[in-house]
N, C-alpha and C positions, 0 to 999 in steps of 0.2 A: 329264745337266744340262750344258748349254753355258755354257762360261766364255768371255766376251769381253776381250781384250786390247786395250788401247788403248795406242798409242805415240805419244808427243808429240816433235816434233822440239825441239832446244835451239837456240836462236837467240842469238848473243853480243850484248849491249846494251853501250854505253859509259855509265858513269856520271858524270854531270856534277853537280859541285856548286856551289852560289849562293855563291861567295866573290869577294871584292875584295882584289887585291894591296896590300900596305900599302908605301909608298915608304920608303926607308931613314932619310929624314929626318923622319918622322911618329913622333907618340906615339899609343900605344894605351893607353886609361884605363878604369876601372869607378869610377861616381861612387856614394857612400855618403853617407847622411843620418844623422847620429847626434846630433842637438839633442836634449836631455833634455826631451821633450814628449811628450804622450799620443799613442798610435796610434788617432787616430781621424781622420775625413774632413776635418775643419776644419785639421788639420794636414799634410795631403798636399800634396805639391808637384806640380801638375798638367802643367808643361810645363818643359823644360830647354832652354836654348839656349847653345850653344857658338860663340863669335865670331860671335853674332847669327844663327846657323843653328839650327833647331828640331833636337835630337836625340833628345828622348823627350818623349812626352805619352800621355794616356789612349788615342789613337788609334794610337799606336806601339808603343815598347817598353816602355811602362807607366809609370803614376805613379810618384813616388819617395815611399816611405813611411818614417817614423821606424823606424830600427835596420834598414835595407834598403838595396838599391842598385840601380841600372840600369846597362846593359842587364840586364834580367831575362829571365824565360821560357826559360832555356837555361844551361847551364854553359859557361863558356869564352868568353864573348862580351864584346868590347870596343868601345868607340867609338874612332874615329881621328881625328886632327887634326895638322895642321903643328906641329912642336915648337917651343918658344920662349914667349912670352908669350902666354897664352890667357884670354881673357874668358868669365866663366860667370855666367848670370843665370838665376834660378830664379823661377817664378811660381806663385802661388795665384789660379787662375781668371784673371782680367785683371790682377791686382795684381802689381807687381814687388815681390819682398821681398828679394831677394839680387844684388847686383852687384859680384863681385870678380874680380881677375886672379889667375892663377897661372903657375907656371913648369913646363913639361912637357917632357922631355928624349924623345930615341928610346927606343924600347922600352916595356916595360908597365909600368903605375904604377896606383896607387889615391889616388883624390881624395876626401877627407873633409870634409864639410860638418858642423860642430859647433855653430856659434852664428852668427846672423845679424850680428853686429858684427865677425867675424874671418874673415880671409882662409883659404881651404881649407887643410888639411894635404895634403901629397903624400907617399906612400910608395912604395918600390920592390916591385914584385909579385913578385919572386923568381924571375923567368923566366930562362932554361929551368928547369923543375921536375925533369925527369929526364934522363939520358944516353940516347942511343937503345936502349942495353941497360944497364938499371942494375944495377950490380955489386953484390955482397955489401958490406954496410957494413964499417966499420973495426972495428965491435965483432963482427964475426963472424956477424951474421944474413944470411939467404939474402934475395936480391933479390924473393921472393915474400912477404915478411912485413915490408914495409915501407909506412907511409904518410907523409905530411909535413905538418907543421902551421906556420903562422906565426901569431903573436901580436900582436893590435894592441890598443893601450891607448886605449880611448875613454871611461873612466870619469870622472864628475863626482863631486865631493865633496859638493856642496850645491847647492839650487836653490830661490830664492824663490818661484818661480812667477810672478814679477812682470816685466814686460817691461823696466822702467826698471833693474831690477838682474840682470844675467845670471848665470847659472849659474857656479859656480867649479869648475874642473878639479880632479882629485885631485892633490895637490901632491908626492907622493912617487913612486917607481918601483915597478913591480911584475914578479914573474918568474912565467910559467905553468909548470906541472910537470904530468906525468902518471904514473899508477901502472901499473907491469907486473901484470898480474892473477895472473901465476903466482909471481912472487918478492916481490909486495907492495913493491918498491922505489919510490921516487920518482925521477924523471929530469927535467932541465931541458928547456924548450922554447925555447931561446936565453937570453939573459941578460936583466937588467932592462931595463925601458924606461920612459919617462915618458910623460905625457899625449900623444897624437898621434904616437907612435912606434910602430915595427913592428920585430920580431926578423927575422932571416933564416929561411929556410926550414929547421926541424929535422926528423931522421928520428924517427918513432914507431914502435916495435915493435907489430905486430899480429900475434897469434897466431889461427891458424885454428882454428875449432871443430872437434872430431872428425868426421871423416867428410866433412868438406867437401874436394873435389878441385878446383874451378876458382876459385869466388868466394870470397874469404875475408873475414871481417869480425869485428870485436869492440868491445863497448861499453867504452870508456876512460874511466877517472875522471880528472878534472883538479883542480888547486887553484891558488890565487893565493898567493904570498908577498909580504910587504911587505919593505922593505929592512932591518929588523930580524931577517928569517929566520922571522917569525910568519906564520901563515896570516892572510890579510885577513878582517876582520871587517866585517859590513854589518848595516844594519837590515832585517829582514823582518817587516813588519807591526808588532807591539808588541814583538818581540823582536830579539835582537842574534845572529846566527849566523856560523859560520865557512864561508868558501867552499871547501867541498870536499863538500858534500853531494850526494846522488845526483842532483840535477836537473842539475848540470853535467857529467854524463857526456855523453859523445857516441859513435855508433857510427860507427867509422871502418872504411873499405874499403881493402884491400890495393892499393897503386899509385896511389891517389886522393891529390889535393893540397887541403888545407884552409887557409881563414882562422879564427882563434878570435878573436872580438872582443868585447871586454867594454865594455860601455855602461850607461846608467842613472846613478843617484844613489845614492851609497854610505850616506848618512846616512838613507835611507828615505822622503825626500820623493818625491813622484811626478815622474817615473816610477822604479820600483825598479831594483835591478840585475838585468841578464840579460844573456844570451850570444847572439850571431847567429854561425851558422857558414855561411861561404861556401865554396863548393866550386869551385876553379879548374879542375880536370880531374877 
C-alpha cells in the first residue's frame, strides 16, 4: 500500500482587527432599558439617537428591549461619544418617546433608562476589571478561582400600569450576597445600594469542578438583603417568597466579569421581579 504524504507550507498572515481608537476625552457607554413594562414588541425601542446621531436600530446593533441593553450581539462592546452633556433620544417606530440629557465622563459607564419621565441614571462600569496579571486575592484565593460581580439596583416597589401614574422605585437599599458552595457561608457583593445605584466590582470565589483543568465554572446562589438584614420578600404569583430561591443562581466562569441587575416590580404587579446578567468580559 502506498502512502501519500502531503506537506503544506506555512505562510505568516498579519491579523487585523476592526477597531476604532477612542480619544482620551471620549466616554464609552452601554445603554440599558429597565422601565417596568412587559417584554413584548409594543414596548421595544426601535432606534437610539445620541446627539442626533443614530447609534442603534433594528438594522444596526439591535433594538433595545426591556431588561436588556445595547450594543448587543457581543461581549464587551461600548458606544463612544465625546464626554460632557450628551442628548439621548429613543424612538418606537417613528414616535419620539424619550428626549433627555445626561452627563458622561471619560471612561466606561452604564446608562440606565428606567422611566420615560426621568433622566437616565449613569453608573461607573468598574473598568479596568483586572490587572494584567491578576494576583491572588487578599483572602488567599488563587487568581484562577475568581470572577467579579457588580450589583445594580433597578427594582421597583409598585406599578399601577397606568401611564399617568408612573411606577414607584423601591424605597430602601439592597445588598447582594453570594453563597460559597463548599462552606455555605454568605459573602457580600459590595455594600447596600439604593435604586439607580451600583456597587463596585466585587470578587466572587468560583471553585472549579473536579477534573476541570482549563475552564472553570460554578453555579452560584445569590440572595438580596434589606437594610434590616432580612432576605428580601417579593410577590410571585399568588404567594410571597424570599429572594434566595434556586432561580436566582447564576453560572459564573473564572476570570469573567458580570453585572447582576435586579429589575421588575417587588409587589408582584406586572412585570414581576427578575434578574438580568450582563457579561462585561
